[in-house]
Kinemage of the C-alpha trace (Angstrom):
@kinemage 1
@onewidth
@group {chain A} dominant
@subgroup {mainchain}
@vectorlist {calphas} color= white
{ca met a 1} P 0.000 0.000 0.000
{ca phe a 2} L 1.064 3.469 -0.721
{ca lys a 3} L 1.151 5.872 2.173
{ca ile a 4} L -0.371 9.267 1.403
{ca gln a 5} L 1.877 11.945 2.853
{ca asn a 6} L 0.522 15.160 4.326
{ca pro a 7} L 0.675 18.050 1.819
{ca lys a 8} L 3.169 20.868 2.531
{ca pro a 9} L 1.577 24.009 3.975
{ca ile a 10} L 1.146 26.827 1.451
{ca leu a 11} L 2.459 29.438 3.893
{ca asn a 12} L 4.798 28.831 6.727
{ca leu a 13} L 4.265 30.633 10.013
{ca glu a 14} L 7.086 33.118 9.492
{ca leu a 15} L 5.767 34.277 6.103
{ca phe a 16} L 2.221 34.496 7.484
{ca asn a 17} L 3.375 36.741 10.319
{ca tyr a 18} L 5.301 38.953 7.863
{ca ile a 19} L 2.256 39.424 5.586
{ca ser a 20} L 0.007 40.059 8.579
{ca ser a 21} L 2.367 42.733 9.879
{ca ala a 22} L 2.508 44.372 6.426
{ca leu a 23} L -1.289 44.489 6.199
{ca asp a 24} L -1.521 45.996 9.677
{ca phe a 25} L 1.069 48.628 8.683
{ca gln a 26} L -0.888 49.457 5.502
{ca glu a 27} L -4.132 49.789 7.486
{ca asn a 28} L -2.454 52.142 9.946
{ca ile a 29} L -1.047 54.249 7.109
{ca ile a 30} L -4.527 54.542 5.556
{ca lys a 31} L -5.935 55.650 8.913
{ca met a 32} L -3.207 58.299 9.177
{ca ile a 33} L -3.851 59.838 5.731
{ca pro a 34} L -6.468 62.393 6.948
{ca met a 35} L -4.170 63.397 9.803
{ca ile a 36} L -1.192 63.753 7.443
{ca thr a 37} L -3.314 65.768 4.981
{ca asn a 38} L -4.513 68.097 7.737
{ca leu a 39} L -0.959 68.500 8.999
{ca lys a 40} L 0.233 69.327 5.483
{ca asn a 41} L -2.559 71.854 4.980
{ca asn a 42} L -1.829 73.495 8.318
{ca val a 43} L 1.873 73.746 7.516
{ca val a 44} L 1.086 75.242 4.060
{ca asp a 45} L -1.374 77.709 5.577
{ca gln a 46} L 1.129 78.836 8.209
{ca leu a 47} L 3.899 79.098 5.636
{ca ala a 48} L 1.665 81.136 3.356
{ca lys a 49} L 1.028 83.589 6.175
{ca ile a 50} L 4.702 83.870 7.182
{ca glu a 51} L 6.246 83.925 3.694
{ca pro a 52} L 3.651 83.955 0.870
{ca ser a 53} L 6.313 83.982 -1.845
{ca leu a 54} L 7.452 80.463 -0.842
{ca val a 55} L 4.056 78.890 -1.448
{ca ser a 56} L 2.501 78.333 -4.872
{ca leu a 57} L -1.124 79.452 -4.805
{ca leu a 58} L -1.780 79.257 -8.539
{ca lys a 59} L -5.137 77.997 -9.712
{ca val a 60} L -6.886 77.537 -13.029
{ca gly a 61} L -8.074 80.894 -14.378
{ca asp a 62} L -5.310 82.912 -12.686
{ca leu a 63} L -3.091 85.309 -14.585
{ca thr a 64} L 0.639 84.743 -14.221
{ca glu a 65} L 3.835 86.227 -15.628
{ca gly a 66} L 6.836 84.516 -17.098
{ca ser a 67} L 9.541 84.753 -19.749
{ca val a 68} L 10.031 82.831 -22.986
{ca leu a 69} L 12.303 79.792 -22.662
{ca lys a 70} L 12.072 78.574 -26.247
{ca lys a 71} L 9.834 78.599 -29.299
{ca glu a 72} L 9.024 75.495 -31.304
{ca pro a 73} L 6.888 75.105 -34.450
{ca arg a 74} L 3.871 73.993 -32.430
{ca ser a 75} L 4.554 75.072 -28.855
{ca leu a 76} L 5.939 77.857 -26.698
{ca phe a 77} L 7.687 77.211 -23.374
{ca leu a 78} L 7.694 79.780 -20.583
{ca asp a 79} L 9.753 80.063 -17.431
{ca leu a 80} L 7.297 80.732 -14.583
{ca gly a 81} L 9.969 80.982 -11.881
{ca lys a 82} L 9.080 79.148 -8.669
{ca tyr a 83} L 5.938 77.781 -10.326
{ca gly a 84} L 7.882 75.751 -12.895
{ca thr a 85} L 7.545 75.592 -16.679
{ca gly a 86} L 4.506 76.607 -18.662
{ca ile a 87} L 3.513 75.625 -22.181
{ca val a 88} L 1.277 77.118 -24.862
{ca tyr a 89} L 0.296 74.562 -27.485
{ca gly a 90} L -2.576 73.090 -29.478
{ca val a 91} L -5.543 75.393 -30.075
{ca glu a 92} L -4.092 78.002 -27.697
{ca phe a 93} L -0.876 78.115 -29.762
{ca ile a 94} L -2.837 78.554 -33.016
{ca asn a 95} L -5.046 81.293 -31.511
{ca ala a 96} L -1.978 83.183 -30.254
{ca lys a 97} L 0.189 82.943 -33.399
{ca asn a 98} L 0.086 86.705 -33.975
{ca ile a 99} L 1.327 87.251 -30.425
{ca ile a 100} L 3.938 84.472 -30.466
{ca lys a 101} L 5.591 85.565 -33.744
{ca asp a 102} L 6.905 88.721 -32.026
{ca leu a 103} L 8.283 86.870 -28.972
{ca asn a 104} L 11.912 85.888 -28.456
{ca pro a 105} L 13.750 83.948 -25.708
{ca gly a 106} L 13.663 86.128 -22.599
{ca ser a 107} L 10.612 88.144 -23.683
{ca pro a 108} L 8.249 88.859 -20.749
{ca val a 109} L 4.787 87.329 -21.189
{ca lys a 110} L 1.468 87.406 -19.323
{ca ala a 111} L -0.615 84.253 -19.581
{ca lys a 112} L -3.776 82.694 -18.150
{ca ile a 113} L -3.623 79.250 -16.542
{ca val a 114} L -5.664 76.586 -18.348
{ca asp a 115} L -4.354 73.472 -16.536
{ca leu a 116} L -1.998 73.218 -13.539
{ca asp a 117} L -0.509 69.845 -14.440
{ca asn a 118} L -0.953 68.316 -17.883
{ca glu a 119} L 0.145 64.838 -18.992
{ca glu a 120} L 3.726 66.025 -19.519
{ca gly a 121} L 3.938 67.813 -16.199
{ca tyr a 122} L 3.729 71.361 -17.631
{ca ile a 123} L 1.384 74.172 -16.650
{ca glu a 124} L -0.869 74.787 -19.660
{ca leu a 125} L -1.298 78.452 -20.565
{ca ser a 126} L -3.372 80.720 -22.792
{ca leu a 127} L -2.003 83.987 -24.174
{ca thr a 128} L -5.225 85.102 -25.884
{ca glu a 129} L -7.301 84.665 -22.716
{ca ala a 130} L -4.744 86.722 -20.808
{ca gly a 131} L -5.099 89.448 -23.431
{ca lys a 132} L -8.887 89.449 -23.070
{ca his a 133} L -8.571 89.584 -19.280
{ca lys a 134} L -6.325 92.629 -19.584
{ca ile a 135} L -8.857 94.327 -21.874
{ca trp a 136} L -11.748 93.688 -19.450
{ca glu a 137} L -9.657 95.048 -16.565
{ca glu a 138} L -8.981 98.217 -18.553
{ca leu a 139} L -12.703 98.567 -19.312
{ca arg a 140} L -13.433 98.105 -15.610
{ca arg a 141} L -10.994 100.910 -14.821
{ca leu a 142} L -12.601 103.243 -17.375
{ca lys a 143} L -16.066 102.535 -15.957
{ca glu a 144} L -14.907 103.211 -12.391
{ca leu a 145} L -13.256 106.469 -13.484
{ca asp a 146} L -16.442 107.388 -15.416
{ca glu a 147} L -14.274 108.485 -18.336
{ca pro a 148} L -15.681 109.284 -21.813
{ca ile a 149} L -14.400 107.076 -24.639
{ca lys a 150} L -14.422 107.756 -28.384
{ca ile a 151} L -15.914 104.928 -30.453
{ca lys a 152} L -17.014 104.418 -34.045
{ca ala a 153} L -20.409 102.881 -34.798
{ca val a 154} L -19.859 99.809 -36.986
{ca gly a 155} L -23.345 98.297 -37.160
{ca phe a 156} L -27.000 98.757 -36.252
{ca asn a 157} L -30.344 97.070 -35.623
{ca ser a 158} L -33.746 98.336 -34.497
{ca gly a 159} L -32.541 98.183 -30.879
{ca gly a 160} L -29.412 100.293 -31.219
{ca leu a 161} L -25.860 100.586 -32.527
{ca thr a 162} L -22.847 98.280 -32.280
{ca ala a 163} L -19.254 99.440 -31.881
{ca glu a 164} L -15.849 97.830 -31.443
{ca met a 165} L -13.870 98.584 -28.287
{ca ser a 166} L -10.398 97.043 -27.933
{ca gly a 167} L -11.445 94.095 -30.048
{ca leu a 168} L -14.710 93.560 -28.156
{ca met a 169} L -18.205 94.330 -29.453
{ca ala a 170} L -20.141 96.952 -27.495
{ca phe a 171} L -23.853 97.742 -27.732
{ca leu a 172} L -25.338 101.241 -27.612
{ca pro a 173} L -29.134 100.947 -27.023
{ca val a 174} L -31.451 103.446 -28.694
{ca ser a 175} L -32.487 104.716 -25.249
{ca gln a 176} L -28.844 105.632 -24.542
{ca leu a 177} L -28.385 107.824 -27.621
{ca ser a 178} L -28.069 111.567 -27.112
{ca asn a 179} L -30.972 113.900 -27.863
{ca glu a 180} L -29.187 114.887 -31.064
{ca his a 181} L -29.083 111.314 -32.384
{ca tyr a 182} L -32.247 109.855 -30.826
{ca pro a 183} L -34.584 108.625 -33.639
{ca arg a 184} L -37.846 110.500 -33.159
{ca ile a 185} L -40.208 108.087 -34.901
{ca glu a 186} L -43.762 108.909 -33.894
{ca asp a 187} L -45.328 105.488 -34.470
{ca gly a 188} L -42.312 103.576 -33.116
{ca asp a 189} L -41.924 101.653 -36.381
{ca lys a 190} L -38.838 99.458 -35.956
{ca lys a 191} L -37.985 99.577 -39.654
{ca lys a 192} L -37.986 103.393 -39.624
{ca ile a 193} L -35.903 103.421 -36.436
{ca ala a 194} L -33.350 101.102 -38.071
{ca glu a 195} L -33.177 103.444 -41.092
{ca glu a 196} L -32.367 106.382 -38.813
{ca leu a 197} L -29.727 104.384 -36.922
{ca lys a 198} L -28.090 103.313 -40.185
{ca lys a 199} L -27.207 106.986 -40.788
{ca leu a 200} L -25.002 106.908 -37.679
{ca val a 201} L -22.862 103.956 -38.824
{ca gly a 202} L -19.309 105.169 -39.429
{ca gln a 203} L -19.683 108.189 -37.154
{ca glu a 204} L -17.472 108.700 -34.101
{ca leu a 205} L -19.348 109.126 -30.808
{ca met a 206} L -18.257 109.917 -27.267
{ca val a 207} L -19.646 107.335 -24.834
{ca lys a 208} L -19.319 105.951 -21.326
{ca ile a 209} L -19.463 102.346 -20.178
{ca ile a 210} L -22.615 101.769 -18.119
{ca asp a 211} L -22.624 97.968 -17.792
{ca phe a 212} L -20.358 95.039 -18.608
{ca ser a 213} L -19.795 91.371 -17.798
{ca pro a 214} L -16.614 89.459 -18.795
{ca gln a 215} L -18.453 86.175 -18.103
{ca thr a 216} L -21.175 86.802 -20.694
{ca gly a 217} L -19.245 89.189 -22.941
{ca lys a 218} L -21.836 91.944 -22.320
{ca leu a 219} L -20.586 95.504 -22.885
{ca ile a 220} L -23.196 98.303 -22.809
{ca ile a 221} L -22.290 101.914 -23.563
{ca ser a 222} L -24.163 105.224 -23.445
{ca glu a 223} L -23.850 108.415 -25.471
{ca arg a 224} L -26.536 110.083 -23.370
{ca glu a 225} L -24.324 109.860 -20.261
{ca val a 226} L -21.733 112.054 -21.994
{ca ala a 227} L -23.768 114.427 -24.137
{ca asp a 228} L -26.917 115.050 -22.143
{ca arg a 229} L -25.821 114.974 -18.503
{ca pro a 230} L -26.492 118.428 -17.045
{ca ser a 231} L -23.878 120.204 -14.957
{ca ala a 232} L -24.083 120.370 -11.173
{ca ala a 233} L -24.842 124.092 -11.496
{ca ser a 234} L -27.810 123.331 -13.752
{ca leu a 235} L -29.205 120.801 -11.268
{ca ser a 236} L -28.665 122.964 -8.186
{ca gln a 237} L -31.766 125.066 -8.933
{ca tyr a 238} L -34.071 122.026 -8.688
{ca arg a 239} L -35.274 120.020 -5.688
{ca ala a 240} L -37.485 117.030 -4.947
{ca gly a 241} L -41.161 117.976 -4.762
{ca gln a 242} L -40.847 120.749 -7.328
{ca ile a 243} L -43.270 120.808 -10.294
{ca ile a 244} L -41.755 121.547 -13.712
{ca asp a 245} L -42.990 122.177 -17.245
{ca gly a 246} L -41.419 119.959 -19.853
{ca ile a 247} L -41.579 118.501 -23.346
{ca ile a 248} L -41.428 114.756 -23.998
{ca ser a 249} L -38.101 114.370 -25.834
{ca gly a 250} L -37.913 110.587 -26.052
{ca val a 251} L -39.973 107.469 -25.396
{ca ala a 252} L -38.530 104.044 -24.546
{ca asp a 253} L -39.969 100.757 -23.297
{ca phe a 254} L -39.046 101.661 -19.722
{ca gly a 255} L -40.406 105.217 -19.687
{ca ala a 256} L -40.019 108.689 -21.171
{ca phe a 257} L -37.478 111.514 -21.205
{ca val a 258} L -38.573 115.067 -20.488
{ca lys a 259} L -36.634 118.175 -21.498
{ca phe a 260} L -37.199 121.099 -19.112
{ca ile a 261} L -38.779 124.109 -20.857
{ca asp a 262} L -37.037 126.641 -18.617
{ca asn a 263} L -33.643 124.942 -19.024
{ca pro a 264} L -33.370 122.749 -22.168
{ca val a 265} L -29.946 121.366 -21.180
{ca val a 266} L -31.670 119.581 -18.290
{ca glu a 267} L -33.591 116.378 -18.968
{ca gly a 268} L -35.432 114.110 -16.562
{ca leu a 269} L -36.713 110.537 -16.711
{ca ile a 270} L -40.253 109.368 -16.025
{ca his a 271} L -40.195 105.627 -15.349
{ca ile a 272} L -43.126 103.681 -16.811
{ca ser a 273} L -44.401 103.033 -13.262
{ca glu a 274} L -44.631 106.814 -12.696
{ca leu a 275} L -46.715 107.600 -15.788
{ca asp a 276} L -50.101 106.621 -14.386
{ca his a 277} L -51.787 104.865 -11.477
{ca arg a 278} L -53.060 102.069 -13.723
{ca leu a 279} L -50.946 99.304 -15.243
{ca ile a 280} L -49.257 100.300 -18.491
{ca asp a 281} L -47.561 97.974 -20.976
{ca asn a 282} L -46.278 100.720 -23.256
{ca pro a 283} L -45.521 104.369 -22.359
{ca lys a 284} L -47.051 105.390 -25.700
{ca glu a 285} L -50.450 104.611 -24.131
{ca ile a 286} L -49.979 107.789 -22.061
{ca ile a 287} L -47.574 110.135 -23.887
{ca lys a 288} L -45.860 110.776 -27.209
{ca ile a 289} L -42.849 112.799 -28.355
{ca asp a 290} L -43.286 116.609 -28.234
{ca asp a 291} L -46.174 116.410 -25.731
{ca val a 292} L -46.050 119.317 -23.266
{ca val a 293} L -46.438 118.013 -19.718
{ca lys a 294} L -46.282 119.029 -16.077
{ca ala a 295} L -44.267 116.644 -13.896
{ca lys a 296} L -43.183 116.411 -10.285
{ca ile a 297} L -39.531 115.895 -9.325
{ca ile a 298} L -39.446 112.843 -7.044
{ca asp a 299} L -35.672 112.357 -6.770
{ca ile a 300} L -32.321 113.807 -7.828
{ca lys a 301} L -29.269 111.562 -7.602
{ca asn a 302} L -26.058 110.780 -9.497
{ca gly a 303} L -26.609 113.771 -11.765
{ca lys a 304} L -30.056 112.544 -12.844
{ca ile a 305} L -33.549 113.901 -12.247
{ca phe a 306} L -36.439 111.463 -11.795
{ca leu a 307} L -39.957 112.684 -12.510
{ca ser a 308} L -43.543 111.554 -12.042
{ca leu a 309} L -46.736 112.284 -13.924
{ca lys a 310} L -49.000 110.181 -11.726
{ca ala a 311} L -47.982 112.202 -8.636
{ca leu a 312} L -50.022 115.078 -10.112
{ca lys a 313} L -53.047 112.886 -10.871
{ca ser a 314} L -55.785 111.942 -8.433
{ca asn a 315} L -55.353 108.378 -7.225
{ca pro a 316} L -58.447 106.305 -8.090
{ca trp a 317} L -57.455 103.765 -5.448
{ca asp a 318} L -58.171 106.338 -2.717
{ca ala a 319} L -61.901 105.966 -3.447
{ca val a 320} L -61.930 102.339 -4.588
{ca glu a 321} L -63.851 101.107 -1.498
{ca glu a 322} L -66.600 103.583 -2.221
{ca lys a 323} L -67.043 102.044 -5.659
{ca tyr a 324} L -66.385 98.350 -4.977
{ca lys a 325} L -67.187 96.092 -2.000
{ca ser a 326} L -65.917 92.699 -0.915
{ca gly a 327} L -68.346 90.010 -2.151
{ca gln a 328} L -69.644 92.242 -4.959
{ca glu a 329} L -70.249 90.649 -8.365
{ca val a 330} L -68.578 92.586 -11.209
{ca met a 331} L -67.785 92.320 -14.918
{ca gly a 332} L -64.189 92.726 -16.115
{ca ala a 333} L -62.044 92.187 -19.200
{ca val a 334} L -58.821 90.145 -19.170
{ca ser a 335} L -55.934 92.503 -19.998
{ca lys a 336} L -52.767 90.551 -19.236
{ca phe a 337} L -51.465 87.116 -18.232
{ca thr a 338} L -48.589 86.722 -15.759
{ca pro a 339} L -46.977 83.689 -14.074
{ca phe a 340} L -49.014 84.445 -10.941
{ca gly a 341} L -52.384 85.164 -12.519
{ca ala a 342} L -54.391 87.408 -14.834
{ca phe a 343} L -55.007 91.152 -14.570
{ca ile a 344} L -58.630 92.151 -15.055
{ca asn a 345} L -59.756 95.657 -16.060
{ca leu a 346} L -62.860 96.571 -14.089
{ca asp a 347} L -62.985 100.117 -15.484
{ca asn a 348} L -60.572 102.596 -17.031
{ca glu a 349} L -58.705 103.079 -13.757
{ca ile a 350} L -59.017 100.022 -11.520
{ca his a 351} L -57.671 96.561 -12.255
{ca gly a 352} L -58.014 93.385 -10.229
{ca leu a 353} L -55.968 90.208 -9.992
{ca leu a 354} L -57.325 86.719 -10.632
{ca his a 355} L -54.803 84.344 -9.042
{ca val a 356} L -53.466 81.377 -11.038
{ca ser a 357} L -54.382 79.056 -8.148
{ca glu a 358} L -57.983 79.348 -9.357
{ca phe a 359} L -56.945 77.167 -12.321
{ca gly a 360} L -53.996 75.127 -11.097
{ca ser a 361} L -51.600 76.260 -13.823
{ca val a 362} L -50.943 79.111 -16.248
{ca glu a 363} L -51.682 76.809 -19.184
{ca glu a 364} L -55.119 75.912 -17.810
{ca met a 365} L -55.825 79.591 -17.073
{ca lys a 366} L -55.070 80.498 -20.695
{ca lys a 367} L -57.387 77.726 -21.867
{ca gln a 368} L -60.313 79.098 -19.869
{ca leu a 369} L -59.712 82.835 -20.374
{ca glu a 370} L -59.109 85.003 -23.427
{ca ile a 371} L -57.326 88.377 -23.585
{ca gly a 372} L -59.840 91.178 -24.200
{ca lys a 373} L -62.871 89.059 -23.342
{ca ser a 374} L -65.154 89.996 -20.407
{ca tyr a 375} L -66.164 87.595 -17.627
{ca lys a 376} L -68.148 87.713 -14.395
{ca phe a 377} L -66.148 87.876 -11.128
{ca ile a 378} L -66.694 88.188 -7.383
{ca ile a 379} L -64.471 90.559 -5.392
{ca gly a 380} L -62.705 88.537 -2.706
{ca leu a 381} L -60.433 91.167 -1.127
{ca ile a 382} L -59.747 94.925 -1.401
{ca lys a 383} L -56.575 96.615 -0.071
{ca ser a 384} L -56.565 100.188 -1.339
{ca gln a 385} L -53.215 101.136 0.244
{ca glu a 386} L -51.521 98.289 -1.633
{ca lys a 387} L -53.569 98.859 -4.800
{ca arg a 388} L -54.765 95.273 -4.607
{ca leu a 389} L -58.167 93.909 -5.546
{ca ile a 390} L -58.423 90.101 -5.598
{ca leu a 391} L -61.043 88.468 -7.799
{ca lys a 392} L -62.626 85.041 -8.120
{ca leu a 393} L -64.088 83.778 -11.370
{ca val a 394} L -67.812 83.038 -11.368
{ca lys a 395} L -68.144 79.615 -13.006
């Protein structure tokens, strides 16, 4: 008979103990990682406070400075000092060819960080983005200084003019044109307005920056801020509460401009909400260019005068509770839909609100109601001080 011998053990005791100790060591190291990370962060934070120049705080999107190390047919290498070596290549190299052709070894360069550590260990850079950043910073400075800038109109549409500023496209809205260039089209025909604006293309205008956003590329300029802003001496003779005689000199979606009869260099703004006590969708419902009006000065600030027509009109809401009562049944015409309900004209002066909750959704409300059509309602609530009259549809 053959005797079956015991198989040899796969692991001897010494090797088992060694592997067990190694696993325990690895587990302990893993447990210590958060503590090591916190310690590292604390050391970096303290070092940054004591000697900021020793700590690299670069991040994607930052601007940095360096000097040219070498130029190659498809890439540019930059010495970024303590931060290491940067590279411009690929699409960024192609976009910056006009900049790169004038650079030589040692030339100083500003660049924007695209990637802190690419596959080859370089910091990826963009020269064109750095140039744009510099332009936006200069535009920010000009806006803060409130300095006039000379531009040339290069295009137009019914909404205004376009101009180029430092390689960026700026927009000059019709409402921001000076009185001299404002298109006085009585019926507001967009085609006629565009024809008038076309005449300004190629002309040089003095403007100021009134709004901009590097994130969206928005750059809004105003000629009115330069040409039509009255002097402090001209404004000093006016005060809030004063009633003035004026002529409507311009009408925009947001309101109307009024030139003072006694001092034509002074012009005030009537916001659409100050034209009348009732809701208005278009200022042309109330006024038109060259109308002679009386208006009340309600505020003067930042070199601008703000006026009101409705302040000189009797407020129909003061007597609304004499005319309408809670629970009263009334007829009214739908005038406007909004996300929160429908506005209902009860007469020429008073409007009520029919809340969207009556229908469950705006879509359902529009199915059941029609603009301009009259329906029967019950008044649920009246708050004259808030100019609120809540209605319920009689079904």
